[in-house]
C-alpha positions as CSV (number, residue, x, y, z in Angstrom):
1,M,86.7,90.7,104.9
2,Q,89.9,88.7,104.3
3,I,93.3,89.9,105.6
4,T,96.7,88.4,104.9
5,I,99.9,89.8,106.5
6,I,103.3,88.7,105.0
7,S,106.0,89.7,107.4
8,D,109.2,89.4,105.3
9,D,107.7,91.3,102.4
10,H,106.0,93.9,104.7
11,V,102.7,93.4,102.7
12,I,99.2,93.6,104.0
13,I,96.5,92.2,101.6
14,V,92.8,93.1,102.4
15,D,90.2,91.6,100.2
16,G,92.7,90.9,97.4
17,E,94.3,94.4,97.4
18,A,98.1,94.3,98.4
19,R,99.8,97.3,99.9
20,S,103.4,97.6,100.9
21,C,103.2,98.8,104.6
22,V,105.5,99.6,107.5
23,F,104.6,97.4,110.5
24,E,106.1,95.2,113.2
25,I,104.9,91.7,113.9
26,D,106.2,88.9,116.2
27,E,109.4,87.6,114.8
28,R,108.1,84.0,115.0
29,V,105.2,84.8,112.4
30,R,106.0,84.3,108.7
31,A,102.3,85.1,107.6
32,A,99.0,85.5,109.2
33,H,95.6,85.0,107.7
34,W,92.1,86.0,108.5
35,D,89.2,84.7,106.4
36,G,86.4,86.7,108.1
37,D,85.7,84.0,110.6
38,V,88.9,82.3,111.6
39,G,92.5,83.5,111.9
40,F,95.8,81.6,111.9
41,C,99.4,82.0,111.6
42,E,102.2,80.4,109.5
43,H,105.1,80.1,111.9
44,R,108.8,80.3,111.0
45,P,110.5,76.9,111.2
46,G,111.3,76.0,114.8
47,H,108.6,78.4,116.3
48,D,105.0,77.7,117.4
49,G,102.7,78.8,120.1
50,I,101.1,81.8,118.4
51,A,97.4,81.3,117.5
52,W,95.1,84.1,116.6
53,V,91.6,83.1,116.8
54,D,89.6,86.3,116.6
55,G,89.7,89.3,114.3
56,L,90.8,91.8,117.0
57,A,94.4,90.7,116.5
58,F,94.2,91.8,112.9
59,A,92.6,95.2,113.7
60,P,96.0,97.1,114.0
61,Y,97.1,95.7,110.7
62,L,93.9,96.7,109.1
63,A,94.4,100.3,110.4
64,I,97.9,100.4,109.0
65,W,96.7,99.2,105.6
66,L,94.0,101.8,105.6
67,E,96.5,104.5,106.3
68,T,98.8,103.4,103.6
69,E,98.5,104.9,100.2
70,P,97.5,102.3,97.5
71,P,100.0,101.7,94.8
72,A,99.9,103.9,91.7
73,I,98.1,102.4,88.7
74,I,100.2,102.7,85.6
75,E,98.1,102.6,82.4
76,P,99.6,100.6,79.6
77,T,100.7,102.5,76.5
78,E,101.4,101.5,72.9
79,P,105.0,100.8,72.3
80,Q,106.6,103.5,70.4
81,A,109.5,103.1,67.9
82,P,112.3,105.6,68.1
83,E,112.0,108.3,65.5
84,D,115.2,107.3,63.7
85,A,114.3,103.6,63.6
86,G,113.1,103.8,60.0
87,P,110.5,101.3,58.6
88,L,109.8,98.3,60.8
89,S,110.4,95.5,58.3
90,P,112.7,92.5,58.4
91,P,116.2,92.9,56.8
92,K,116.6,91.7,53.3
93,P,118.8,88.6,52.9
94,E,122.4,89.0,51.6
95,P,122.9,87.7,48.1
96,E,124.9,84.3,48.1
97,E,128.3,84.3,46.7
98,E,129.1,81.8,44.0
């Protein structure tokens, strides 16, 4: 299982599925990543010292992701011309004046 937490966007991504979530995270963390074996943080400029090395630190964020409704899937539709648009053909050129 892969987990990415993006603090500024309030997004948690689990195995490629992103969800907008409400969560708090240390203000020094810009993003955090768990690849299934190793976890690490991207720190904001001027901050360091946070190192997550096991998956337990990601467990609360996985729980939040699981409790958050996935985004709605909007099915694409065929574009529709307005009823009063008339035929969809290019305009005819104006005759040139002599």
